[in-house]
N, C-alpha and C positions, 0 to 999 in steps of 0.2 A: 407550476409558477415558473414564467420566463422573464428574465431581466434583460433591459437592453440599455445601452449607453451611446451616445452619439457626441461628435466634436467636430465643430466648424474651424477650417482655417483656409485663410486666403493666402494661396503661394504667391510668394515673391518671385521675380525673375531668377532663374537658376544659372549657375556658371555655363552650362553647356549653352544657354540662350544667349547670354550675355557676350559669349565668344563669337557667336555667329552672327550678332547684330539682330536678330529676329525681333520682333515684338512678342512680349509674353502674353500667352493667351490666358485671359481671365478663366477661372477655375474655381470650383468648391471641391473641398476634400472633407470626406466625412469617415470617421472613425466608429464602427458599430460593433457591439459586442451582443451576442444572444447567449444565455445560461440556461440549460436543459438538465433539469434533475432527473434521475433515472434510478430507480431501485437497483442495488447491487446483485450481481448473481453468482459471486465466487467469495469465499471468506478464506482467511488463512489462520491457522491454528498452529501455535508451536508451544514447544515445552521441551525439558530435559529429562534424560533417564540415567539414574544413579546405580551403580554396582559396587559392592565391596567383597574383599575376600582375601585371605592369607597369601593367596597367590595371585598372578594377573590373570592366569585361566579362570580362577574361581570368581574374580570381580568382573571379567567379561561375560561368563556364562550368567551371572545374576543379573547383569545389565541385560542380555538378550532375552533372559526369560520374562523379564518385567516389560521389555519392549513388546515381545510376542503378545502378553497378557493385555497390555493396553491397546495395541492394534486390533486385536480381536474383539475386545469391547466396543471400540469405536466404530468397528465395521458393522454393528447392529444397528448405529444411528446414521452412519454415512458410507453407505456401500460404494465401492469404486472411488474412493478419495485417493487424491495422488499424496502419495507419503515419499517424504525426501528427508535425507540425513544432511545436515549441515556440517557437522564436524564430531569426530570422535576422538578421546584422549585416554590415556591411562596413566595416572600418577601413584608414586611411590609413597608410603605413609611411613614415618619413622616417629619415635617417641617425643612427648612434647619437650623434654628437656635438651633435645638435640639442637645445638646452635650452628648448625651446617648453614654455610654461607654461599650459595651456587655461584656468586660472583666474585668469592675470594679463593684462598688455596682449596684444592678438592681435599676431602676427607673420606677416610674408609667408612663402609656401612657396617661398624662395629660399635660395641659399647652402647652409649646413649643414641647413637646415630643409626644403629641396626635398623633395616627395614622390619616392619611389624605387620605390613599388609599392602594391599593395593587397592586402588579406586578406579573404577572406568566410568566415564561419561559420554553420552551421545545427546547430540542435538536434533530435535525433530522438527520439521515443518510439515504440516497438512494443508494442501489445498482442496477444498470441498464446494460441491454446488449446494449443500445442504445449509444455506444461508442461515436460515431461521433455527438451525438445530445446533449451530456453531457454539453458543453458550452452553447448552447441554453437553457438547463435547468437551469443553473446558471443566465442567463439573464432575464428568465421568473419569476424564484423564487424571484428574488430582485425587479421586477416590483410589483409582488403581496403582498410583504410585508415582505419578509425574511429579517432576519437579518445576514450580513456576509455570503451570499451564496457563495461556491466555490467548485471547483474539489479537492477533498483529494488525489485520487490516481487512477492509471489505474493498472490493474493486468490481470492475467490469470485465469479463472476459473479451468481449469486443465491442467497440463503440465507434466503427466506421459509420454505421447507418446513422446514429445520433449526431455525429459529426455533420453528416452531409445535411442532414436536417437543419442542424445549428446554422450552417453556412447560408442556406436558403432563407431561413429567418432573418439572419445578421442583414443579408443584402437587402431582402423586401424593407428592413427598418431603415436601411441606409437610404433608400429611395425615397421613402417617407420624409426621411429628416432633411434630404436635399431639395426636394419639391417644397417644403415649409420654409426652408431657409432662401430658395429662390424667390417664391411668393412674397415673403416678408421684405426682401431687398428689393423687390421691382426688377427683377431679371428673370430671364428665360433660361431655364434648366435645358442642356444639350445632352448630347450622348455621353456615355461612359468611356472615359479616356484610357483609364487603367484600375485593376483590382488586385490588392495585395493580401494575403491570408497573413495575419499576425497572430494566430492562434498558438497559445502555449497553455496545455493544462497540467497543472502541478499535481502533486499526490492528492488524491482525494481524501475526504473525511474519513476518520477510523475511529471505532470504539475499542476501548481496551478494557478486556475484563481480566483481573487477576485472581486466581483462585486463593494464592498463599503466596507469601514470601519465602516460605519454609518448604523442606520436603514434606510431602503428605506420605502417610503409612497407610496402605490399603487396609480395611477391615477385614475381619478374617471370613472367610465362605464357612460353610454354605447357609443358606442361599443369600446372594447379595439382594437388597432390595434395588429397584428400578433406580436410575440415576435421577438426581435432582434435576428437575427441568427449569431451564432459565429462558422464560418467555422473551424474545428479541426480536425486535424491529429495526434493523440498522438503519442508520440515516442515509438519505439518497446521496448517490454520487453525482455532483455538479460538473457537467461538461460544459467548458466554456469555449467558444469559437468567437474570433476577433477578425473582423475584415477592414481593409482601408480601401475606400472607393473614390476616385476622382472623376468629377463630372465637369464637362465643359459648360461654359455659358455663352450662350448665342448672342451675337450681335442684335 
């Protein structure tokens, strides 16, 4: 389904025309927009990976082992996915009775404020062409120990051809509107004086699926059952193209 919009405006003499003393040329201004829905061909899945240990090395090793387990599992669903790390951090863990204030006077890591362990956290973002399997990826990542797995968004890897088609349709619609306006106004439509591209395509619609708000502990192997499939048909990406066409009015 394509949507069009058009707007008529008769231009008043501009400042440049007023300064030259030339007679303003009658004209018709049309703003036309075409919206073309297209199925997305890319999905972004994100999650966090958490590791703990009595030392920072142990926490990092636990995090890396969990990351490898999750990535290996997801490779069975979406081979060749683009996996990117957003950020990684290591934090010290102290007793719950420690009143340490990082913005106040420094305190030694002794007594109640002694370090009892470390946590390591990694933010992961996966871009995949397996759009219809993105929900199942969220399901499996949650089982394998990911924290807050979700689909961030769907998008188009390339929309140049769609935009070209949208421009052609918007221009064709602008001509139809201009002809109708000229006919209804009793004037003759002249040639095109100018064409402007007013397009701005904001963020496309996205579906969000959250497996859990808390960290999910993977069930013990073996053998793990197949991942819970989430039947998913993402909403179309609406690419909008808007043009402004100025037509002359013949005497």
